[in-house]
N, C-alpha and C positions, 0 to 999 in steps of 0.2 A: 602519860607524856613519853614513857620507854620507846615508843614506836616511832618517834621523829629522832632521826641523826644528827648529832652536831655537824655543823658545817665547817669545816677546816678552811683557813685562808689561803688563798691561791695566789702567788706572784705573778703578775699581769706584765710586766717589763722586768729585764734585766741588763743591766749595765754591760756585761760582757757579750759582745758583736757575735761572738761565734757560739754563743749559747743555745740561738733558736735558727740555724741559718734558714730552716725551710720558711722561716715567714716573708722571706723575697720572693716567695711563688705569686703571691698576692700583688705584688706592683706590678702597674699596667705600663711600666715605663723600663727599656733595656738601656741602658748604658751606651755609648757611643764606641767605645774601646772596651773589648771583650776581657783585656787583660785587667782593667780598673774594676773591680764588684763596687756596685750600690750600696752605700751604707744600710746597714739595717735600718726597715721602716715599719713602721703597723701597717697591718692589711686595712683597704678602706672601711671594710663594715666595723671595725675595732672603734671604741668610744676614749676619746681624751676627755677628762670631765664629764661635761653633759652633751657635746658635741661628738658627731664622729669625725674619722680621721679624715674623708673627703672633703669635710665643711672647712677643716682647719687648713687644709690644701688651700684652697679656695681664696681663703683669708688672706694667708701668706704671699699668695699670688697676686691681688691685687692692693698688698699692704707696700707703702714707700719703702724703700731699701733701709733707710736709717730707722725706720720703727720695726723691724723685723729682730735685731737683739734685744729690743725690750720684751716682745713677745714670746722670743725664745726663752727670758730669764723666768718664766710662769711655772714651768715644770722641766723635768729632765725630758720627758717623752714628746715638750713642744721643742726642746731644743733639738733633740733628734731631728724631729720633723723639719725644722727649720734647714738642714741641710739635706733634705731629702731631694733628689732628682726631679722628682716630678714639679717640686716648686720652682726651680733653676730651669728647667727645660721650658716651662711656659713661659717665663720671664724672659728667655735668651730668644726665643719665636717672638716675642712682643716685640723685643728688640730690633729684630730684623736685619740683622748684619749679612746673612746669608741670602736671604730674599730679595735686600738690594744690591747685593754685591759688593760691600765696603769692607769687606775682610783684607784687602789690599791698604786700604788705609789705616785700619790697626797694624799690619805689620810694618808700613812705613813709619807710624809714629813709635812703636816698639824698638826699630831700629835705629831712628833719632835719638831715643831716650838712650838706648844702649852706646851711643856714640859720644853724647855728652857725659856720662857717668864714667866712660873710660878715660874722656879726657879730666873729669873732676878727681878721679881715683889715680891717675897714672897707668892711664891705658890698663886698668885692670877690670876683666868682666865682673859684671854685677854678681852677688851671691846671695844666697837665702839662707839664713840660720835659721834654724827650728829649735827649740828648745826642746828638751825631753821632760813632760811631766803627764802625770796621771789625767787620761780624759775625763774630765768632769762634766761633759754635756755643755760646756760655757767656753770651752778653752780657745774657739775661734773668734769669740769677741770680745773675752777679757784680756785689758791690757794693764800693766802697771804704771800708774801715773799717765796714763792716754786720757785727751779730754773727750767731750762728747761727740764733737763732729767726726775726729779721728774713729774713734771707735764704730759710730755707725757708716764709715765709710771704708771699714776695712784695712784701715794705714794707721799704725801702731809705732810708738817708737820707744817702747818699755821694754822689759824683761821678758814680758808676757809669751804664752805660746803662738808660732807661728808671726814672731815678729819679724821685722826687715832688719838688716843690717845699717840700711841709710833710710832717712826718710823721704829720700826724692825715686828711692827704688820701687816698683811696683811690685803688690804683693801676687804671688803665684803666677810668676812670669816662665815656671818651667814648662819646657815643650813637651814633656811626656804627659802632663795633665789634661787631660781629654773630656773631663766630665763637664756637664753643662752650669756646673758651680764654678769650676774655674775659669772655664770661658769666660762667664760674666766679672769676674772678679778681675780679669786681666782687662776685658774693656775697660771695665769701671778706674782701674788703676791710670789705664793710660788716657782717659778721657777727661777725668777731674780735674788736673794741671791745668787743662784748657779753659775749663769755666770761670777762671780768674779772670781771664781778660774780657768777658762779659760785663763785669763790674766797672768796667773803665766808661768815660764818657761815650756817647754813642757814635762821633765822627771818629773816636779812636779807637773802636771794636775791632774791626779789621785790621788795623796797622798792628793793632797788639797781635791778634791771633796768627799773623803772617808777616811777621818782622822781615826787614830787607836782609837778603833777596827774596823776593816772594816768589813760592811756589807757580807752576802754571795755572790758568783758571779751571782746567780741568780737575786738578787737584784741592785746589780752593774749593770748589764746588761740594767734590766728595766730601773733604773734611767738615764743610757747613752741613751736610745734608747727615753725617755720620752724629755729629753736634743736635741736630734736629732729632734724630729718633732717640738719641740718648736722653735728650732732656722731654719726652713724649709724656703724655699722661699713660701711657700702659706700661714706662719704666719706673718714672719718679725715682731717680736715684738720690736727690740731694734734698734735703730739708726745704730749701729755697727754691727747686726746679722751676716753678710757674714764672717767677721772676726772671729769673735766668732765660726761661724760653720767650719770653715776651721780647728781653733784651737780643736773643738770638734772632727772632722773628724781624727786627728792626735792622739788624746787621744784614741780613739775607736779603732786604729790600735795596738798602743800597749798594748790596752786590749785584744785585739785578737791575739797578738803575746802571751802574757802572756797564754791565754787560750791553745792556741797550744800546747806550753810546757807542761803545766799541763797535756794535754790530752795524750802528748807521753808519760810522766811520769807514768800515769794511766794505758796507754796501755801495757806499758811492765812489770807493776805489774799484768795485768788481773783484774783490779779494774774497775770493770762495774759502780758502782756507783758514783766513781768520772769521769770516762770518760763520764756519762750521764750528769752529773752536768756542767762539762766544754763545752760539746757541746750543751747543751740547752743555756748556755750564750754566746756562740758565734753565734748558730743561732738568738737568739733575738737582737743582733746589726747588724746581716747581713741584706742589703739592697736589694742584688742582687737575680737573681734568683738560686735554690737547685743545677742545674747542674755545678754550677760556686762555690759552696760554697768551700772557699779553706781547710776549716777543713776536708769535707767530702773526697775533693780529696787526700788530703795529707795521710788520712787514706787507701784510696783505694792505691794509689801507693805502700803503701810498702808491700801489699800484694804478696807472693810468687807466685800464679798461674799466673799472669802476666810475669814472667820471666823463665817459665818453658815450651815454645812452643817448643824447640826441644826436649823434650820427646815424641811429637806425631809425626807422619809421617802418611801424608794425603795419600801415595802412597800406604800403605798396604791395602786398601781398592779394589785394584785390584790383580787379581789372575795372576799367568804366562800366562794364555790364555788370559788375557785382561776381563775378566768378571768380575762382581761387587759381591763383600763378605764384607760388612759392620760390619764384626766382631771387626774391628779396631776402625770403628766410634761406635761401642758400647761402647767399653773400654774408648776411649776419651771423649764420652758424660757421662760415668758413673762419670770420674773425674770430671767433669766440673760441673754436678750437685751436687756432695760432697763438692765440695769448695764453690758452688753457696748457699746451705743449710747450710754450716758452718759458713760463714762469712755473708752472706745474716741475720741469726736469730741474731747474733751480732749486725749486723746494726739496724735493728729493735727495738733490747732490748736499744740499747745505744741513738741512734739520735730521734730526734723530728719526729713524723710522717710527718709535713708538708714539711721537707727536703727532702724526696723522696730518700735518700741515696741509699736505696736497689735497686730501679728503675734505677740510676744514676751507681751503681756497675753492675748491669743486664745488661747495656747499653754497658758498657766498655766492660765486659767479652764477650758479643756476639760479638761486633764488633772487638776488637783485637784479642780473641782468636778464637771463633766458626767461625767469619766472614773470616778470613784468612785461618783458615782449609779447610772451604768448598770450597774457593776461589782455593787453591792449587788442591783441589779434582776435582772440574768441568773443570779446565782447561786441568788436563790430561785426563777426560772423554771427552771432545770435540774433543782430537786428535785421539781418539780411533773412534768412530762413534757418529753420532745424535741420535740414540737409546740409546746408552750407557749413552750420555750426559743427555738425557730426563728424563731416569730412575734415574739417580744420583743427578738431580737437584730435584725429587720429593723425593727421599728416603734423601738427605740431609736436605730438610725442614722439613720433618715427624721428623727424629731426633733432629734437632734444638727445634722442638715445644714441647719436654720433658723440658724446659725450663720454660714452661707457668703454668705448674701444681707446680713446686717446688717453684716460684715464688709467688704461689697464697695462697701454702700451708704455706709458712715462714711470709708472711703479715698478712696470717688471722689470727696469733698466737695473734697479738696484736691489730687489726682491723678486726674485721669481714664482716664488710661491705666494704672490700678493694676490687675495681671494676677489674674486671678480665681483661677488655681491658686494662689498661694499662701494665699488663703484656703481652698481646698478642703483644701491640704495640713494645714490644722490639725486639721480634722475625721480627715482619713484616719490622720495618726499618732496621734491619740488612741484611735482605733478598732482599730488593730493587734493589740494583743494578744488581741482576742477573733475573728479571722478565722480562723485554723486549726481551732478548737473549730468554729465555725459551718460553713465548708464541709464538712469532714468528717460533722459530726451531717446535715447538708443531704441529702446523697448516700443515707446510711444512713437516712433518715428516707425518702426516694422508694421504695428497695428494699423495706422493709417495708410503705408502702403498697399497692405494686403487689402484692405478695407475699400481702396479706391480702385484696385485692379480688379476685386469681384464685382463692385458696383457695376464698373464699365463694361465688365462682362455680359453681366445680366441685361445691362440696357443694350447692348450690341446684339445679345440673345434673341431680346424680344423686337427688335427691329428687324433682325434676319428673318424671324418667323413671319414675319408681315410680308417681307418682301419675297420669301420663298411661295408665299401662297398666292401673291398677285402674279409674280413673273417667275415661272419655274427656271431653273439654271439648267443648261446643256450638260452633256456629259463632263463631268469635273472629277477631281480626285478621290480616289479612295485610300484608306491609310494603311491596310495590309491585307490588299486581295494579290497578294503577292504568290508565287511559286512556292516558296517557304518562308511563310512569316516569321519562324523562329530565328531564321537566319539573318533577315533583315531587322529584327529586334536586337539580334545581337550585336549587329553593326550599329544600329542608333546608339544602344548602350556604349560601344566602344569609343564613337565619337563624342558620345555626351561625358565620358572619362577625360577624352583630350581636353574636351573645355574645361573641366572642372580642375584641370592641370594649368589653365592658362594663370598668369600671374596675375595678382590685383593691382593696380596703382594705387598707393595710400597718398604718396605725397603728389600732388600736379603740377607737373614741371613748366607744361605749357597751357595758354589759353584753351580749353574745349577739347583737348586731346590727351588720349590715353593710351596712345599704340601698344598693342600687344596686351592689353589689361582688360579684364572684364569687370569693367566700372565705368557708369555712365553718368550722366547728370540728372536722371529722372528714375524713379523706379516703373513708371510707366510704360517704359521703352527697353526692350530686352535688346542685349547685344547684338550684333551681325552673327557673329560666330556662333553664338547658343540657338538664335532664331533660326539659322541655317540647318537644324537638326529636325525642321520638320520635313516630313516624308514628300510633302506636296512640291517641294522646293529641289529635291534629288533629279539629279540628271535633267534639269532646265537647260534647253538647246536652244532656245529662241535668242535673237540677238540684243534684247533688251538689257544691258545691264548684267548678261551673264560673263563667267569666268571660264577659262577653257575646261576647270574641272567642274562644271556644272553647276557652281555657285555663285550668289551673286553678292556682290559688296565686295569690302577688304577683307573680308574673312571667309576664305575659300579653305576647305578642309581637305590634306592631301589624300584621302580615302575617295574624293569624288571620282576621278577618272575611274578608278576600278568599279565606280557604281554604275558608271555609264559605258562601260566597256562591254559592247556587245550584249549576249545574253546572258551574261553570266549572272548566277545568284537566281536565275528564273527570269530576269529583265529583258524584254525584247525592243528593240528600238525601231519604231515607226515613222518613217520620213514622208510617208504618203501626204501625210497634212501639212507638210512645211514644217516638219521637225518641232509640232507644238505637244506632243505627248509622247510619254513612255509607257509601254503596256506590261502590266504586272499579270501574269497568269495563273489561274488556280489549276493547281496540279496535285497529284500523291507525293508524298514525301521520297516513296522509292523511286520517282524519276528524277530525283535532285541531280545524280550524277551525270545524266543525259547530256549529249551534246548541245551545242548551241543551233545546229542546223535541226534536229529532231525536235527542240522545242520550239522552233520556228515553224517547222511543217504542224506540229501538233497545234499550234497558235493559230495558224491558218486554217486548218479543218475546223475547229472548235468555235472560230469566229464566224464561219459559214453555216452550222449546222444548228448551233445551240448558243441560247441568251446567255452570255458567260459575263462574268463579272471583272471589269479592266480598271485600273488604275491610269488616269489620264493626268499629267503634270500640267499643272498651270504655271505659266511664267509671268513674274510681276513686274511690269514695266517701270524704269525709273528708278528714283532714289531707295535707299534700302527701307523694308517694310517693317513697320510695326505692329503690335498687337491691335490697335484701334485703327489701321488702315488696310489692313490685310484680311479681313475675315471671309471675305469671297474667294480670295485666291491660296489660301493656308488651311480652311478647315474642308470637312470630309462632308460630302453628300452622296446622295442616293445616285445606283449606278443606272437606272433607267433614264433613255435619252428623253422621255417625255414623261416625267413622273407625276404622280398624281396630287391633288391639294391635300399632301398630308407631311407632318413635320418632319423633318431630317432627325432620325434618333442620333446619329455618329456626330451631327454637331452639337451635341448639348456636351461634350468634354472637347476640350481645345488644349492640344500639347503647348500652343503660343502661351497660353495662360500659366501652365504647368512651369514654365522655362522661365517666364517672367516672375513668378513667385519665388522658384528657386533661385533666380538672379539677385531677386532684391534682398533675398535671406542671405545668401553668400556675401554679397556686399557689407551688410551691416555685421556677419558674422566674421569676416576678415577685419573689418575695424577693432572689434570687440576684441579677435585674436590678438591684436595688437599689444593688447596690457595682460594678456594671460599669465604673464612673468608675475604678476604684482604678487608680493608677500602678504601676510596677513589676512585681514579683514576684507582689504578690496580685492584680494586675489579670489577668496570665496564670492564675494558679488560678482564678480567678471566671470567668473566659470557658471554661476546660477544663470546669469544674464545669458551667455552663449546657450546654453540649454533652452533658456526660455524663448529665445529668438527661433530655434528648431522646431519647437512644440507650438510656436505660433503660426509655422508654416504648415506642419502637419494640420493644425485645425483648419487653418484657412483652406487649404487643399482636400481635405477629406470632407468636411462638415459644409463649406459655402461652393464647392464646386462638383465634387465626385457625387456625394450623396444626392443634391438637388437632381445632377444630370440622371442618376440612375431612376430614381423617382419617376421622375417625368417620361422616362424612356418606358418604364413597367406601366404607367397609367395609358401611354399611347398603344404599347402592344396590346393591353386588355380590350381597347377599343377597337382593335384591328377586325375586319370583317373579310373574309376572302370571297364572298361574293361580289363585293364592290370592285374587286382587282382581277377582272376575268382577263384582261391582257398579258398578265405575267403569269408565270410559273412559280416565282420565288417570292416569298414572304419578305417585303419590303421592310418593313419594323423589324424583323429577324435579322436580315444581312445587318441592317444599321446597328442594331444590339450585339452583334458578334463584332463588329468594329467597335462599337463602345467598350466590348470587354476587352478587346485587343489593345487600345488606349488606356483604359484603367490599368491593365496588366502593366504597360510600358511605364505608367507615371509611377508606378509602386516599383517598379526596377530601378527607374531613375532615382526616387527616393531613396533606395538601399543603397545604389553607386555613391548618392551622395552622402550618407548617414556614414559609410565605410572610408569615404575619401577625407571628410571633413570633420565629422564630429565624435568619429570613434577614438582618435587620439585625447579628447578630454575628458571621455566618461569611462565605466566600466561596462562594456556592453552586456556582460554577463550578469549583470547585477539587476535584477528581476524588480527591485524596489524602486530605482532611479526612476526619474520622472519623466526622461526622455526615452527609454527603453519601455514604459507602460505606456506612455503617448502614442510612441510607433507602434507599438500591440494593437492597439485602439483603432490607429488608423488602418493597419492590415486587415481587422475583423470588419471596420465599417465597409471598406472594399470586399471582401467576401461575402459579408451579408446582402451587399447590393448585387453582387454578380448571384448568389443564390437565388434572391427574390426574381431577378432579370429570368436567370433561366426556367424557373418555374413558369412565368408568364411566357417567356420564348417558347417553352415546349406546347404549351397550349397553344398559343398562335400557329407554331409548325405543325402540330396534328391536326388542327382546325384546316389548314391549309392542303394538307395530304389528303384528307377526308374529303375536303372539297374536289379537289383534282380526282380521287377516284370515283367520285358520284357523279360528277361531269362528265368526265373521258370513258366512262364503262357505258358502252350503249346497252340499248334494253335488252336484246338478244345475243348479247357478247358470250354468254355463255349458254346458249341456245339456238344453236345456228342451226338454219335448214340441213336436211339430210343431204341435200346434193353437194351442199359447199366445200370446198376444198378444206383439208386439215391444216392449220398452220399451229406447228408447235412450239410458238415463241410467246413471250408475255405480251400483253395487250398492252395497247396505248396509256390507257390510266395506270397500269403497273408501271409502265417504265418511266413516265412524267412523275409518279409519285418518289420511286426510286431515285430519279434522277435530284429532285427536289432535295430528298433528304441527304444523298450524298454531299451536294453542294453546302447545306447549311452545315453537316456535321464536320464538313473538312474544312469549313471556315472557322471551327472552333478549336482546331489543332492551334497547339502551340501559345495559346493565349490561356489556358487555364491549368491547372495542376492534371497531373494523369488521373487522381482520384476524382476530382470533379467531373473529368471528361468521361469517366466509367461511369458515373452516376447519371450523368445526362445519358449517355447511350441506352443506359438500361431503362430508363424512363421513356424515351422514345420507343424502346423495342415494347415495353408492357403495353403501351398507349396504342401501336401499331398492330400489335395481336388483337387487340380489342375492336378495333377498326374493322380490319378485315373479318373477324366474326361476325362482327355484325352487318358487314357487306356480303359475306355469304347468306346470312341468313334472310338477304332481301331478292336474292336472285333465284331463278328456276333453272337447274341444271341438268342436261342432258348427258348422254354418257360420251358425245364427242364433246360436249362443253367441259365434261370432267377432267378431260385432257387439257384443255385450257386452263382449268381452275389449276393443275398440277403444277403447269407451266408458271403461273404466276406464283403460286406458293413455292418453289422451286428458287424464283429470281429474288422474292422476298429473303429467303433464306440465306441465298447467297450474300445478298446486301450486309443481313445482320451478322453472318460468320465475318466479313470482312473488318466488322468492328471490333472482333477478338473481345466479346465479353460471353463468356461460357455460360452465363446463368440464363441469359436470353437466350443464346446459340441452341441450346437444348428445347426451349420451350419453342421455337420454329421448326425445330426438327419434327416433333410431334405434331404440330399444325400441318408441316408439307405431309406427313402421313396421313395425316385425316383427308387429304385430298383423294384417297384411294377407294373412299366410300361412295363416289358419284361414278367409279370406272367399273364396278363390280355387277355384271349381268344379273349372275342368279341370288335371287331373293335370300335363299338359307345360307348361302354362303356371306351375305352381306350380314344378316343376323349374327352369325357367328361372330363374325367381325366385331359387332355393335356388344355383344356379351362379353367380349375377350377385356378382361379389368385390367390386364397387365401389358395389353398391347401399347398403351399411350403413355405408361410410366405414371400412371395417376394423375396425368394433366388433364385428363378428360373422363367423366363417368360415363355411363351407360345414357344415362338419360341426356346427357349433353351431346352425344353421338346421335342420339335418337332426334335432337331436334335438328342436326345439318341433315341428315337423310332424309328429312321429309319435304328439303327443296328440291330433291329429285323430281326430273319430268314424269317419270312412270311411278311416283310414289302412290298413286291411287290403286295401281294396279298389284304393287307388290306389297301393299300396309297389311294386308291380311296374313300373308305369309312371313313377312318378318314378324308380326304380333304373335302367331302362334308358334314360330318357332324361339321367340325370345323370350315369350312368358307361358309357353305349352299352353296355349287357350285359345279359343273363337268367340267373340263377341255375341255371334249368331247363334252359337250351340249353348253356350254354358252361361248366359244372361238372359235373365227374364226381368221384362219391364211391365209393371204391373201398373 
C-alpha cells in the first residue's frame, strides 16, 4: 500500500476576490463598462454540488426574482453565482428595455421620483448609504428587520449592507453603475411602486397609474408597455406577477378601447394629428401581428369601397360575340386604384410604418374586391372556351398588377426604402388560387393547337398531292433560287427578328383588335406581319391588296421597298408579264458585287440559252391569306413549266406552318411570362411551364413536320428514274430537295433566333442538362440526320442523272471520229451537259448547309463521278484523234472539280486527266513504258488498271503484242506452248 500516495485536500473556492483573478477568463460575458470588473465567477465546466455551473446559471435565469435570495443562501458558491453577470444579462435582455426602446420611460420615472424625493426631503437629492461590513456572500440580500417581500425585491429598511436611506428611494440609482445587475435593480426599483395601482378595481387602475394631470397618450402607452414587459413570464419580478399581469392586461384593453373611441372621433373630424397620436399609442401597447391589429381593421371596415361591389359587373368584359373587351375592367381598376391611393395615403400618414396597415388594407382590397371580380370573370371565360379563359387569366393578372405601382408610390411618400416585393406579394397572394388551373390549361392548349395545326397541314398536303397530280401548276414560286441564298436568308431572319420584337397585347382593349401586337383569336391563323415572311410574298407587285412596300395587309415591313428596288441582292424585276413575277437568278457568289445592269444582261442571256431555275412571286388577291387558304400561292413547287406527275418535294415543308407554330408558341409563352416573377413554388412551376411550351414547339416542328417531310422526300428521290424524264437535264427531286434543305435550314435559324430572343432570359443556355437545351440539341440532330439521309439519296439521284446524261448525249463514235473530220478541241455535249447539271445542283446547296457538310457532299460527288467516267471510258472505242477529245472532256471535268475547292478529289481528277494521255501516244513501246511507270499516277492507278484503259484504243490489236512484250518481256507465240 506504500505505493499509493495520500491525497491532500484542495480548496476549490476562496472568499478573496483577488486570489484567482485568472478565473474570469472562463466567463463568456464581458461587462458593458470596462472600468467595472465582473465579480469573480467559476468557470462553466466547474461543478457546484452535483450540477455544473452553466446549469445553475440556467436555473437562475428562469427563476423568479423573489426566489433568487433563497437559492443564493444554499452556499457561498451559489451566492457568488447569483451576482454573476451572465444571470442578469439574460434577464435584462429578456426584459427588452433597449430592444423596445423603453429606456426613456425609466429615465422619466427616475426623474419624477427624484423630484418627489426632493420635495419630501427639502429639495435634498437622494443619497445612497452603504454600511461597511464584511462580504459574507449574502450581504446583498440580508437585511436587519426586513420582511420577506422587501428582501426579495431588493428593498430594505434596516441596517444591513447596501440599505437605503429612505424606503421610497430605489436601490442602485448611482449613474456610474453599468452592470446588467445594476441596470435591472434600477428598473425593478422604479417599476415596483407602480404595481400597487394594479391592485385597485379594474375601472380605477388607469386613473391610479396616471393621476391628473394625465401624461400624453404616447407616454401612457410606453409606460403600460414597460409594465407589460416587467410583469412578463420572462422576467417574473414579483411573487404575484401573474395576477398583476392579468390586471395589467385588463387595464390595457380598457386603454385600447379609449384609444379606439378617440380615433373614431378624430376620424370623423378628419383630425389626422389626433388620429396619428391615438394610432401610435394603440400600436405601442399591441403585442400581436399587424394584420390582426384591431384599430387598423376597424378603420378599414368603415371604408365605403368594401360595400360597393354591386357597382361593378365582371360579365361586362365580354361582348355579345363572347369575345374579350376589358374596357369594363379598366374602369373597375381605375376606381380601385383611386380608392387605394386615397385611403392608402391616409394610412401611411396616420398609422405607424411597422403596423403595415397599408399592406393589410391592400390585401383586403385585393382579396375581397379584385379577387372576387376576377373569379367571376374567369368562371364565365372558362364556360366559353379554353382560349378565352387563358387570355382572360393573363389579362386579369396584368390589370391587377397595376395595384403594385400605386402601393409603392403611396408607401414611398413616407418610406423611400419601401421594398417593392411587399407590394408584389399582395397581388401574388390574391391570384394564387387561379394559378394551378391556368398552368395546366396553358400546356394543354399548346398541345391541342400544335396538334390541330399539324393535322391540318397533313390534310392539306394530301389534298395538294392529288391536285398537283391531276392539274400541274404553272410556273410558280421557288424559295431560294436567288442569286445569293445566304443573303436572302439573312434578310428573312432579320425580318423575323423584327416580328419577334413586336409587343404582345395581353389585355384586349377593343373588340377583335390588337393593333401592333402579335396576338390573334386563334392559333390556326398566323398574324399577317409574321405571314409576310414567306418568300413567295416578297416583292408582290400586283394590284390586289398590295402595299407600296410589296407586302399585303396592314403589316408591311419597312424592308420591303429595298427588297423590290431594282436588282439588289440578285433580284431582277420583270414587268413583261404585267408585273406578276420577280425573278431570282442563280449565280456564283463571286458575282454578288456585280451591278444591276450586268445582272440584267446575265439574266437575259441565261434565260435564252439554258433552262434556269427562277422564282416567280405569286400575288394573293383579296383579304390577308392564312395557312389554310394560301397553300397554292405560298408553297414551293417545281420550276418546270410542264412538270410531270411527280410529287413536289419542296412542298413537304412549309414556312407558313413553322411560323404558325412559332406564333402559337410565342402567344402562350408571353401569357406565361406574365407570371414569371412569381416567388416560391409557383415561380418554379411557371418557369417549368415556359420551358415545356418551348419543348412542345420543338417536338411538333421536328417530329411532326420536318422529319415526315424529309422521309417522304427521301423515298421519292430513291424512286426517281432519269430515263423517265428525258425532257429535262436537271434532277427535279434533287432541286426540290435542295429547296427543302434551304427551308429546313431557315426553320432551324428561326428557332435559334426565337430561342435567343424569347427563352434565353429564362434559362441557363450553357446548362447541358436543362430540358430545353437537350430538346433543342435533339431537334438539331433530327434535322441534321434528315439532311444527311437526304443528301445520300440526293447524291444517288444526281449521279444517276449525270450518268444518264453522259450515256444518252455521247454519240457512238464520239471518241472515234472519221479520219477526215475536222478536229474540235472542246468538250463534248454530254460532258458540257453533265458539268452544267452538276454545277447547277452544287450551287443550289451553297448557303443552306454548313461548310463541312458541303465538303462531304462535294467529295462524294467527285468520287462517284470518277467511277462513272472510268466506266464510261471502258465502254468506248478511242482513236488517236478521239484521244484528244477524251483529254478535252477530262480537262473540263477537272476544271469543274477544281472549282469546288476540295483538295482530296482535285488530286484524283488530276491523275484521271493524265490518264487521257495514253490515248494519244502513237509508239507502242512508249505506251508500254507509260503503263509500267508506277509513280506516274501517284499510286492512284496500278499498271493493271492502265492496261484495261489502253485496251479501248482503236489500234489495240495492232500494238497489243508490242505492248505486252515491252511490259512483260515475253511473247505469247514464242514463249508459250499449248498442249
